[in-house]
Each structure stands twice: as C-alpha cells, then as structure tokens.
N, C-alpha and C positions, 0 to 999 in steps of 0.2 A: 715585322715587329720591331727589330732594332732600328729600322729607318724611322718608324713612328716615334720611338722613344727619344731619338735625337731631334726630331722635328718639333715635338711638343714644347720643350723649353724655349726654343727660338721663337715659336709662335706666341708663347705667353709673354715673352719680353717685348716683342714687337707690338703686340696688342696693348700692353700696358703703356708703352711709349706713345702709341697713337691716342690712347685715352688721355694721357697727360697733355699732349698737344691740343687735343680737342677741348679740354676743360678751359682753356684760355681763349677759345674762339669768340666768346661774347665781346671781347675788347678788340677784336681784329677789324671789325667793320664799324664805321662811324658815319653819321649823317650830318654834314655841315653844308647846307645848300645843295649838296650832291653826295652820293654814296662814295666813300673813300676807304681804302685799306690802310689801316694805321699799324704798320709793322712795329714801330718803336713801342707803342703802348702794349701790343701783344707780347713782345719779348719781356717787357717790364712785368706784365701780369704773370707770365710763366716763372719769372724770378721770385715773385711774391708767393706763388704756389709752392715752389721749392722751399722757400724759407719757412712757410707755415708747416710743411710736412716734417721739418726737423723738430718742430715743437707742436704736436697735435693738440696739446692741452690749451693752446692759445686760440684755437679755432672755435668760434661761437656761431650758432645758426638760429635763425628765427623761423619757427615752424608753426606758429599760431598767429591769429589776427590781433592778439593783444599787444603786439610789438615787443614782447619780451624775447631776450636771446638766451640760449641754453648752450652749455658745452657740447661739442659734437659727440663726445662719448660720455655717458651711455645713451644719449638721446637718440642718435641715429640707429643704434643697435635695437633700441626699444621699438622704434617705428618700423625697422626692417623686419623684426620678428612678427609683428602684427600683420603688415602688408603681405609678407610672403607666406604666412599661414593661409591667408585668403587665396593667394595665387596657387599654391601647391595643392590645397584641398580642391579648388575649382578645377585645376588641371586633371587630377585623377578622376573626378566626377565626369568631366567632359570626355576624357579618353574612354572610360568604361561605357558611358552612355553611347558614344559614337560607335564603339565596337559592337555593342548589342544591336543598335539600329542597323548597322551595316550587315550584320549576320542575318537579321530578319528580312532586310531588303533583298538579299541574295536569294532568299527562299520564296519570295513573292512571285506570282504568275507574271508573265511578260507585260501585260497591260497595266497591272497594278504597280509593277516596278517602274515603268515609264512615268506613271502618275506621281510616284514617290520622288523621282528625279526632278520633275517639274516643281513640286512643292519645295524641294531642296534648293533649287536655283532661285526660287522666289525668296526663301528665307535668307539665303546667302547674299542677296542683293540689298537687303534691308540695312540701313546704317546702324552701327552699333549703338549710337546715342538714342536712336528711335526705339530700339528694343528695350533699353533700360528705362526710358521715360514711360513707355507703354506698360511695363511691369509695375512701375511705381503708381501709375494712374489706376491700374487694375486693383492694387492693394487698397488704394483710397476708396475705390468703388465698392469693394467688399466691406470695408469698414463702415461706409455709409449705409449699406444694406443690412449688415448683421450686427453692427456695433462692436465687432471684434477686430482688433488690429493684429492680423496674423504675423506680420513682420514689421520691424522698425524700418522706416524708409528714409530716415535722416539722423545723422549723428550730431549730438549737441555737446560742445565742450570736449571733455575727456572721455565721453561715452564711446564705447566700442560696440559696433554691430557686426554680425557675422552672417546670418542666414541668407538674407536677400542679396547682399553683395556677392557672396559665394555663388548663389544660384544664378545671378545675372552674369557673373564672370564665366561660369561654366556653360551657360546657354549660348553666349555670343559666338564661340568658335565651333559649336557642334556641327553646323552645316559644312564648314570647311573641313573638319576632321572626317565626317562621313564621306564626303567626296573623295578625300585622300584614301580612305580605307577601300572604298568601292573601286577606285582606279587600280590600286595595287592588287585587289582580289581578282579583278578581271585579267590583269597581267598574269597572275599565278594560275588562273583557270585554264590558260592555253598550254600549260606545260604537261609533258607526258605523264608525270606521276599522278595527275588527276584522273586521266583516262585509265591508268593502271588500277587506281583505287576503285573506280566504278566497275572495272572488269572483275575485281575480286568480290563484288557484291555489296560493297559498302554504300550506304545511302548518301544522298547529296548533303544532307544536314551533317552527317558524321564527317564526310570528307572535307566539307567547308570548315568546320570547327577544329578538327584534329590536325588536318594537314595544311590547308591553305592558311589559316590564321597563324599557325606556328611560324610559317615563313614570312607572312606579312608583318608580324611583330618585329622581326629582325630588320626588314626594310623600313618599317615605320620609325625605328629608332634613329635612322640616319636622316630623317626628315623632321625630327622633333625640334630642332633649334629654331627654324622659322615659325613653328607653332608657338614655341615659348616666347619669341619676340612679339608675336601677335598678341598673346595674352598679357605680356608686360605692358604694351601700349594700351590695351583695354583696361588694365589695372589703374592707370592714370585717369581714364574716363570715369571709372567706378568711384574713385576717391573724390573726384570733383563733384559728381552728381549726387553722391551721398554725404557730402560735406565731411569726409573723413580726413582727419589730420594724419595722413599716412606717409610712407616713405617716398612714393612717387611725387606727391605734392611738395614735400620738402626738397626733393631733387629739382623740381621745376623752379622753386623760389630761390634756390642757391645757385642756379646755373649762371646768373649774371652777378648777383649780389655777393656771393662767396665762392669763387671758382675752386679754391682748395677743398672746401666741403663737398662740392660737386664731384671733384675728382675722386675723393675718398668714397663717396657714395657709389660711383661707377665701379670702383674696385670691389666694393662689397657685393655688387650684383655679379660682376664678371668672375671673380676668383672661385667662389664655391661651385658655380655652374660649369666653369672650365674644368675643374677637377672632376666633377660628376660625369660630364660628357666624355672627357678624355679616358677616364677609367672604364666607362661603359664601352667605348670604342675599342679599347685594348682587349677587354674581355671577349667582346664579340668576335674580334679578329682572331683571337687565340682559339676559341671553342667552336667557331663556325667556319673559319677559313675565309670568311667574306671580308673584303677590305674595300671601303669607299672613302675617297677623300672628302673630309668634312671639316669646314672651318668652324671654330668656336668663337 
C-alpha cells in the first residue's frame, strides 16, 4: 500500500508531462517536398502552450461551424459535462448488459453456448461505424413505416440528443465486454471453491452469480481502463455521426489549431479518471489483498 501511495504521484506527474509534450506534436512534423521533423517549431509551440497556461482566460476555442470563438472556460466544461454524461451512462448500461448476457450464456447448454459465441464473434468483427449507421437507418425505416420518430438521429445547432447516442455507445462495446466476462468466468470456474460450492449442494446458477461473479468483478476492475479508452474513441465516432458539438469533436479541432486548449482538454479527461481509478485500486488492494500493476 505504501509503495502504491509513493508511486501514484510520480505516475501522475510523468503522465501530465507526457501529455504536455504530446500537445505540441502537431507542429513537430512538417511536409515541404518531403516529411521533416521541425524541432525548433515544436519547442516554440511548447513555449506558447506554457505561456497560455499562465493566463487561461486568453485561450479561445472554436467549437462550432459558425467560425465564432469562445473562451475555453466555461465552454469546455459545458461540452465535457454533456459528452461524459453520454459516456458514463452508456458505460454503466454496457457493463450491466454484458454481465447479464454473460450470466445467461454460462447457463446455456453446450451447443447453444457455442452458437452464442459464434454470434458474439460476428458482432465483435463489425466496424463500429457500421453499427451506428445501421441503427440510424433502422430508425429512419421505422419512421417511414409508422410515421413516428422514436429517436432523434441528428443534432441541429445547440440541440442536445441523448437516447440514441447513449444506446449506440452502449451497444458498440457489448461484444467485447461479454467476451471479457466469459473469459474471466471460465478462469474462475476451474478453481477449487467452485467444486466445493457444488459439493455443498448449491446450484450452478447460484454458484455462478454469488461466488464467481463476485471474484470476476474484482478482476474486471483491473481491465476497465482499456474498456474506457475504447468507449472514449467510440464517443468521437458518435459525436461525428450524430453531428454533436461535443467535447471530443472540440478536442479534435483544437489538436492543431490551439495546442494549449488541447492540453487542457486532455487534463480534463485524465485527472478525474486518474483519481477514480487510483482510489478504486487502493480500496481493492486494502480490502481484498489483491494487487495488480495497472497504469492509468
């Protein structure tokens, strides 16, 4: 525990330094008849970022197609709140859905379980963009047939849409999550305590839900960061396809045009989730005795 407490501040500082160096990467490479590395311009960009950080009120960002620029605060906070409401809601829906599907899949007969795995592999192989476009086309098809628009499929101006973006964002990683759950459940299923539970007369459904899933949730936590990064990249796809003026689209537009805003945006993503993951890791280590090295 003490080793972790000493390591986390160093990890935080080094990561923030890495994000700072990365924020100026857009000026590092230039193309003039051939691709060249422009070290002088890169260093100058980092100096400008440092200067802007001393006076954040001077940083303006363009987040809409109308060409207007807005102060970075509170505009980025407003976009962050909306986009990450979509992300967090979709994440919890995806995890709960994947857990229930995994539980039901483990109770299926062997042949049905194999068929389920094949369907899972097929869904996991589909491109994320294709899934979103298919769902949008399906909503349009229902509208033509019934005259009822069940969900908004496109954001206009300042309009905010929730239901379909959240649904799409939740559906996209479900296959990956179910495969992760099933893999960990199979690993836990070979341990002695499972046989002991069966010998005590407990059913497979009870043993699976009460004993296996309790241990799987602990292991699942240590694999949550790549899942979060997967959904974060999917959030950018969702914002583009639904014409949402969200946080990830703003980050994409500022990556080259306003490196200082891009750096602040990365910190807005990194800091809260670093604190959340680190706190969770410390609590799990304290109360379960399980320690796994996990980078945030």
